C-alpha positions as CSV (number, residue, x, y, z in Angstrom):
1,M,157.5,103.1,139.9
2,N,158.1,103.5,136.2
3,Y,156.4,106.1,134.1
4,V,154.6,105.1,130.9
5,S,153.9,107.6,128.2
6,G,150.3,108.2,127.3
7,N,151.4,107.8,123.7
8,L,152.4,104.2,124.5
9,I,149.1,103.4,126.0
10,L,147.3,104.9,123.0
11,R,149.6,102.8,120.6
12,Y,148.8,99.7,122.7
13,L,145.1,100.3,122.6
14,S,145.1,100.9,118.9
15,Q,147.3,97.8,118.4
16,Q,150.1,99.9,116.8
17,C,152.9,99.2,119.3
18,S,155.9,97.0,119.0
19,D,156.4,93.8,120.9
20,N,159.0,95.6,123.1
21,E,156.5,98.4,123.8
22,A,153.8,95.9,124.7
23,R,156.2,94.2,127.2
24,E,157.0,97.6,128.7
25,L,153.3,98.4,129.1
26,N,152.6,94.9,130.6
27,S,155.4,95.4,133.1
28,W,154.0,98.8,134.1
29,L,150.6,97.2,134.6
30,E,152.0,94.6,136.9
31,E,153.7,97.2,139.1
32,S,150.6,98.4,140.8
33,S,146.8,98.3,141.0
34,Q,146.8,102.0,140.4
35,N,148.5,101.5,137.1
36,Q,145.9,98.9,136.2
37,Q,143.1,101.3,137.2
38,T,144.5,104.1,135.1
39,F,144.9,101.7,132.1
40,N,141.3,100.4,132.5
41,Y,139.9,103.9,132.7
42,L,141.8,104.9,129.5
43,K,140.7,101.7,127.8
44,L,137.1,102.4,128.6
45,I,137.3,105.9,127.1
46,W,139.1,104.5,124.1
47,S,136.4,101.9,123.5
48,Q,133.7,104.5,123.7
49,L,135.5,106.5,121.0
50,N,135.8,103.6,118.6
């Protein structure tokens, strides 16, 4: 399993990542349901802050 930096997730959620970074994050999301759950949790927090 690959590791994705929290900074990359934050850049993705704030729409400030490059196309390559978005592909990297999407690949990470496809690796496991746990990755998807982690992302969804962080996305929920992000949406409550904005």
